[in-house]
C-alpha positions in Angstrom: -45.8 10.6 30.9 -49.1 9.0 31.8 -49.5 5.9 33.9 -52.9 4.2 34.8 -51.7 4.2 38.5 -51.0 7.7 40.1 -50.0 10.8 38.6 -47.1 13.2 37.6 -48.3 16.2 35.6 -48.0 19.8 34.7 -48.4 21.9 37.7 -51.0 24.3 35.9 -53.5 21.5 35.7 -56.5 22.0 37.9 -57.1 18.9 39.9 -61.0 19.2 39.5 -60.8 17.7 36.1 -60.2 14.2 37.6 -63.1 14.5 40.0 -65.9 14.0 37.5 -66.1 10.3 37.6 -64.9 7.5 40.0 -64.4 3.7 39.7 -62.4 1.5 41.8 -58.9 0.0 41.3 -56.0 1.6 39.4 -55.6 5.1 39.7 -53.9 7.4 37.1 -50.1 8.5 37.6 -48.4 11.0 35.5 -44.9 12.3 35.4 -43.6 15.5 34.1 -39.7 15.7 33.5 -38.7 19.6 33.6 -35.1 20.6 32.5 -33.2 22.9 34.6 -34.9 26.5 35.0 -33.5 29.6 33.8 -29.9 30.3 34.9 -29.9 27.2 36.8 -31.0 28.7 39.8 -29.8 27.1 43.0 -28.0 24.3 41.2 -24.2 23.6 41.6 -22.1 24.0 38.4 -22.5 21.0 36.0 -25.6 19.5 37.7 -27.6 18.6 34.9 -30.3 16.6 36.7 -33.9 16.9 35.6 -36.6 18.6 37.9 -39.7 16.3 38.6 -43.5 17.3 38.8 -45.4 14.4 40.2 -49.1 14.8 40.3 -51.3 12.0 42.1 -54.9 12.5 42.1 -56.3 10.0 44.7 -58.0 6.9 43.5 -58.6 8.0 39.9 -58.9 5.2 37.3 -57.2 5.7 34.2 -60.4 4.9 32.2 -62.1 7.9 33.9 -60.2 10.4 31.9 -60.6 11.5 28.2 -57.3 10.0 26.8 -58.1 6.6 27.9 -61.4 6.6 26.2 -64.0 7.9 28.5 -66.8 9.1 26.6 -68.1 11.8 28.9 -65.4 12.9 31.0 -63.6 16.3 29.8 -59.9 16.4 31.0 -58.0 18.6 28.4 -54.9 19.6 30.2 -54.4 15.6 30.8 -55.2 14.9 27.4 -52.7 17.5 26.3 -50.0 16.2 28.5 -50.6 12.8 27.1 -50.4 13.9 23.7 -47.0 15.2 24.2 -45.7 12.4 26.5 -45.8 8.5 26.6 -49.3 6.9 27.7 -49.0 3.1 29.3 -52.1 1.2 29.0 -50.8 -2.1 31.0 -49.7 -0.6 34.4 -51.6 -1.6 37.4 -51.7 -0.8 41.3 -51.2 -3.4 44.0 -54.2 -2.3 46.2 -57.5 -0.7 45.6 -57.0 1.4 48.8 -54.9 4.5 48.5 -52.4 4.4 51.6 -51.3 0.7 50.8 -50.9 1.4 47.1 -48.8 4.5 47.8 -46.6 2.7 50.1 -46.1 0.0 47.5 -45.3 2.5 44.8 -42.9 4.3 46.5 -40.9 1.4 48.3 -41.2 -0.9 45.3 -42.2 -3.8 47.6 -45.8 -5.6 48.1 -47.7 -4.4 50.8 -47.4 -7.8 52.9 -43.5 -7.6 52.8 -43.4 -4.9 55.7 -46.9 -4.6 56.7 -48.6 -2.0 54.7 -52.1 -3.7 54.3 -54.3 -0.9 55.7 -54.5 2.8 55.8 -52.8 3.1 59.0 -49.6 1.1 58.4 -47.8 3.7 56.8 -43.7 3.8 55.8 -41.5 3.9 58.4 -38.3 5.7 59.1 -36.2 2.7 58.7 -37.8 1.8 55.1 -36.0 3.1 51.8 -38.4 5.0 49.6 -38.3 6.6 46.2 -38.5 10.2 48.0 -35.7 9.6 50.4 -33.4 8.5 47.8 -34.2 11.7 46.0 -33.7 13.8 48.9 -30.6 12.1 50.1 -29.1 12.5 46.4 -29.7 16.3 47.0 -33.3 16.8 45.5 -35.6 19.6 47.3 -38.7 17.7 48.0 -41.6 20.0 47.8 -45.1 18.5 48.9 -48.3 20.0 48.8 -51.4 17.8 49.5 -52.4 14.8 51.6 -50.4 12.2 53.1 -51.3 8.5 54.0 -48.0 7.5 53.2 -45.2 8.5 55.4 -45.2 7.7 59.1 -44.3 10.8 61.6 -40.7 9.5 62.1 -40.4 9.0 58.1 -41.6 12.4 56.8 -38.8 14.6 57.4 -36.1 12.2 56.1 -38.2 12.1 52.8 -39.7 15.5 52.4 -37.8 19.0 52.5 -41.0 21.3 52.5 -44.6 20.1 53.2 -47.9 21.7 54.5 -51.3 20.9 53.6 -52.3 24.7 54.0 -54.8 23.5 56.8 -56.6 20.8 55.0 -56.7 18.6 51.8 -59.6 18.3 49.0 -62.2 20.0 47.1 -65.3 21.6 48.2 -68.7 19.3 48.2 -72.1 19.6 49.9 -74.0 17.8 52.5 -74.9 14.3 51.8 -78.4 13.3 51.2 -78.8 10.6 53.8 -78.8 10.9 57.6 -77.1 8.6 60.2 -79.2 5.2 60.0 -80.9 5.6 56.8 -80.2 3.3 54.0 -77.5 4.9 51.9 -75.7 6.7 54.7 -72.4 4.5 54.1 -72.5 5.1 50.1 -70.1 8.1 50.6 -72.7 10.0 48.2 -72.2 13.6 49.3 -73.6 16.7 47.3 -73.5 20.1 45.6 -71.3 22.5 46.9 -71.8 26.4 46.8 -68.2 26.9 46.2 -66.5 27.2 42.9 -63.6 24.5 42.0 -61.4 27.6 41.4 -62.0 28.9 44.7 -58.4 28.4 46.3 -59.8 29.3 50.0 -62.3 26.4 49.5 -60.5 24.0 47.2 -57.4 22.7 48.8 -56.4 20.8 45.9 -56.3 23.9 43.9 -54.7 25.8 46.5 -52.0 23.1 46.2 -51.6 23.9 42.6 -51.3 27.6 43.0 -48.5 27.0 45.8 -46.6 24.5 43.6 -46.5 27.2 40.9 -45.4 30.0 43.1 -42.5 28.0 44.4 -41.5 26.9 40.7 -41.7 30.5 39.7 -39.5 32.3 42.4 -36.0 30.6 42.0 -36.6 27.4 43.7 -33.4 25.3 44.8 -32.7 22.9 42.0 -33.0 20.0 41.4 -36.3 19.7 43.0 -39.3 17.3 43.2 -42.6 18.8 43.3 -45.3 16.5 44.6 -49.0 17.1 44.5 -51.1 14.5 46.0 -54.6 15.6 45.4 -57.7 14.4 47.0 -58.9 13.6 43.4 -61.8 10.9 43.2 -61.3 9.9 46.9 -64.8 9.3 48.5 -67.0 11.1 49.8 -68.2 11.6 46.3 -69.3 15.3 45.7 -68.1 18.4 43.9 -68.0 22.0 43.4 -71.2 23.4 42.0 -69.6 24.4 38.5 -68.7 20.7 38.2 -71.6 19.2 39.8 -73.8 21.4 37.3 -72.0 20.2 34.2 
């Protein structure tokens, strides 16, 4: 399924595809429902609940990818997923910033109901949320990527296995403006000397590889793999192989 709000996608997707263009407002959301793996590894007998892979490239508007009609951006993996799934054209986030939008998305509540109006007002341990429901129902919640959603106390209640690998995001170069110059706050970055598929430099891509490794090595089931990449989040830069396209 593809939604113009956040993303649940095939974990072999290279996150950098969604980096090429950025616009404000609704982000892309894709969901991949995966059946039980071979031999139902780690499952109790009779448990046929599906596995879920959830891919969320931060602040990527739906119209910024090929399947939604962008004339220049090439996103073949997302397009292929859409061709074999369901595409929704009228779905919208409740906020243009990442953290308030995420909080509303996983709690099902408007930001103002419990004070999630800014980047620092995150989901608390006393709030129900999508991932906590799944974990309490027996799902193994595997998380690779950025947070901007859970407070410190809420995280272990909602997530089973989490790490950023030390960082998040993709490689990018130095910005063209120095502090005090016009344009400094444009969030414009530049060309990185690193390749987008260099997992030591592209932490979004590293999250993909770690998620694949998890799923290919008899994971506990049912599982949820959540891959919240930095995506099109500012500053705006790119690895050299994408910058030079």
